[in-house]
N, C-alpha and C positions, 0 to 999 in steps of 0.2 A: 522711217520705221521699217519699210520693206527691206532695206539694206541690212539693218540690224537683224532682222529675222533671218534673213539668208545667211548672214555671217555666223549666227547661233547654230543654224542647221548645218553648216560646214563644220563647225567645232564639234557638233553631237556626231556627225558622221565619221570624222576622223577618229573621235574617241572610241566609237564602236569598233572601227576597222582595227584600232590599236589592241582594243580587248580581245578581238577575235584573232589577231596574229598572236598575242601573248598566250592566249588559250592554245593555239594550235601548237606553239613552241613547247608549252608545258606539257601538252599531251604526247609530244614526241620525245620527251625525256625517257631515258631507260631507267627502269626501276632500281637496277642495280648494275655497277661495273666493278668486276673483281680484278684485282692486280695481284700477283703472285711473285715471289722471289725467294733466294736462298739467304742464309745467314752470312751476307757478304755485302761489299760496298755497293754493288750494282743495285741492291734493293734500298739503300738508304733514302734516296729521293721519293720512292714509293710510299714510305711511312710519313715523310714530310708532306706529300700530296693529300694523304688521308686526313692528317691532323690540321692542315691549313684550309680544308674544304675546297681543294681544287676540283675543276670539272663540274661544279655545281651547276653550271648552265646545260649539262647534257645528261646528268643523272641525280637522282635523289639519294642515292647511297653508293659511295666509293668505299670499297672494301679491300683490305690487304691479308693475303694468306701466305704463311710461311711454308716453303716446301724444304724438306730435310734431306732427302735423297734423290739421286737421278731418277730412280724408278718411280717415285712420287711425283716428279716434275714431268715425266713422260706420260703418266696417267692423266695429269691434268690437261696436258697438251692435246691428248687424244680424245679424253671424254668432253672437251668442251666446257669444263667446269670454270674456267677463268677466260678474260678477255685479252689481257696483257701479261706477260710472263717475263721475268728477268732470268737469263740463262747464258751460260757459257756459249760463246759463238759456236764452237764445234758441236755442241749438243742440238743447237738450233738446225745446224746444216744437216746433221744426222737425221733429225725428225724429218725435214723437208724431204731428203732423199728417200726417206722410208714412206713417203705419201702424206705425212701430217700437213694439215692446212695451217701453215706456219710461214711467216715472213719476218725478215730481221728489220727492223726499224732504225737501230742505230748501235754504235758501239760507244760505251762510256767508260769502261775499265781497261786501261792501258798500261798499267804496272803496279801489280800487288805481290810478285813473287821475289822472294830473296832467300838466300842462305842464311841461317842462324847457327852461330857457332861460340864456343867458348874461348876460341883463339882469334884474337883481334887483329892478327898478323895476315890472315888470309884475304887476298884482294880480287882473286880471279878464280874461275872454275878449275883451272890447272892446278892452283894451290891445293885443292882437295884431293889430289891424287893419292892413292893408298889408303885413304881414310874411310871410316865407317860413317854412312849418311843415312838417317832416317827418311824415307821416301815414301810419301802417301799415294795411294791409289795408282798401283802398278799398271803400266801401260797407258794412263790417261795422260791428260794434257801436260800437267807440271813434269811428270816423268819423261815425256817426249821432248820437251823443251830442254831439259837437262841434258838428255842424250844427245840432242842436236849441237848444244853448246860444247859438250865434251868432245864430240866428233871434230867440231870445227876447231878445237884446241889441239888436234892430233892425238887424242887419247881414245881408248876403247872403253865406253860406259860399263861394259859387262866385266871387264877384267882389271881395269886400272883404279876401280872404285869398290868399296864394299857397301853395296846398297842394301840396306835393311828395310824391306817393303812392310808398310802397315796399312790398315784398312782405310784410315782417314787422317786428315790434318790434325785433329785433336789428340789421336793417338801419338802421332809423331812428337807434338807439343809435350805430352805427358812423359815421354821416354827422355826428351831433352831436359825437362824440369827435374825429372828424378834421377839425373846423372846415369841414365842406361846407354845414352849415346852423348857424344859431344857436338855433333853437327846434324841438321836437319834442313830439309827444304820445306819452307812454309809460306803460305799466302796470308796477306791481310784479311781480316783482322786478328787471326791466330798468332801473329808475330808480336803485335802490340800487347796482346793478352799474356804471352809467354813472358815479355820484358817486364811488364807490370808486376805479374806473379812473383818473379825472381827478385824483386825489389822489396817484397813484403815478408814479414815474419809470419809463420815460420819457414815458408819456403826458401827464403834467402839463405838460411842456414844451410840447406840441402844443396841448393843449385844457384850460387851466386855467379856474376860475371858472365853473363850472356850477351852477345854482340849481333847486332844486324849487320851482317857480313855482305857478301857479294850481292848486288842489285842485278838479277837476272835480265832485266830489260836492258841495263847499260851493256851487259855482256853480248845481248842479242844484237845491238846496234854495233858495237865493236867488232864482233867475230863475223857478222853476216854482211856487214856494210850497209846496214839498214837504219831507219829511225830507231831511236833508243826507247822503244815502246813495243808492246805486243797487243794485238786486239784480242783480248781475252773474254770479255762479256759485255752484254748489252741488253736492250729491249726487243721483244719480238710480239706481233700481233697474231692471235690464234682464233679469233672470232670473225668469220668471213662475212658476217652480217653487219658489221660496224661500217658506217660511212666514212667516206675520206675526210669529212669534216670532223667527225668523232675521232679519228686517228690523228688528224692534225692538231686537235685541241689537246690530246694525250701528249703528243710529241713536244708541243710547246710548254705544257705544264711540267713535263718531266725535266726538261731542259732548265726551267726556273728552279726547280726544286734541287736539281743537281748544284746549281750555282749557289743557292741558298746554304746548302751543306758545306759546300767549299768555304764559304764566307764566314759561316757560323759553326765551326766544327764542335765547339764545347756544347752549344745548344742542341746540335744534332746528335751528339752524344747522349745527352740526357734523354732527349726524345726517342731515339732508337733503342736505349736501354730499357725503356718501359715496355717495348714490345718484345724484344729478345732478352729474356732474362739471363741467358747464359754469357752475354757480354757485358762488361762494366762500361759505364759512360766515358771514363778515362780513357780506356784502350780504343774505343770507338773514335773518340776525338784524335788520339794518336794517329790511328789507322788513316783517317781522312787528311791529316796534315802531311803524310808522307807517301800517299798513293798518288799515281797518275790517273785523274779522273777528269775527263772532258767528253762531252757529248759530241759525236761526229755521226752525220747520217750514214746509214747503211751504203748509201750510192757513193758517198765521198770516200768511205773507208774500204770500198771494194777491192782496190789494188793491194793493200796491206792484208786484207782478208784472204785474197786469193794466194798470196804467197804464204801465208801462215797455214791455210788450209793444204796447200800443196806439199809443205813439209810434214804436215800430220799424216797426210795420205801416203806419203813415201814411207813412213815408219809404220804406221798402224792404219791402213784404209778404213777400218771399221768405225774409227773414231768420227768420221765425217759422213758415214753411210756409204762408203764404197767408192764415191766420186765427188769432184767439185760441184757444188749446187749451180744450178743455171741462173740466167739473169732474173727470173721471176721470184728467186728467194730474196733479192734486195728491194725492199719497199722503196718506190721512186716517186710517189705522188707528193 
């Protein structure tokens, strides 16, 4: 009898300890973790994370916010309104070099830039010599990549092409669709949107026969003797109060969500289309299928990032904040 009582006492103690431990863990949960990102492939996994209830072990409310302009993204980063943010890699470097408390966690977008054209015979950047090209965001990353590839092809980007600069990729897409230009540099998912739109009435009557032309990532690899990919965007952490455990949980769930989007592009299209009304589910699905998406830690991606940043710095130092970021920029825990 004594032994039985002792055994029940042990069970009761263990139960109490587990309850105390569970309560402590529950108390440690953050009331909210906010994720933010642009209308681009890098944000797709964030919306999957929210819909699937990821990170329920560390927060009671996982939220996604869309940023629409670089200025809005910078404000979020500086004001501490969000915890994790999807960003072009050079913008993260720029913010870090300007004193923002931001560290790059990974690179997940390695290939979303293409030339789109009415001429399906154009296979290289050099083939566009002498042609008018709609170019979004003068002096920004896509423009610098095009300029680098043009120079590597033995051409002068300022004189060998007629570059028609526009404010944003949507403006370039509209010019293309309305036959105001025949060629444009675009990024996914704007490319898939343009191709989908021109297959639909009545736009198809105005702007038929658009083609996904030169893959800028392939040109990058061919001309610069590098990998056929460019470290264009990834995730960064901007809340310095987050623990290493919380950051690790985010990294793990982001990687899982990325793989889910890759494995289920049609379902991902439906999911993301509910949040970003400007994009159609079909175009989102098309975009996922053709983009180079893979999650690589910032530490592993550092050699490719430093090469990329060096090229941006050579052309326009301000794009990365005037200098290459130091080692602390790359999250290594």
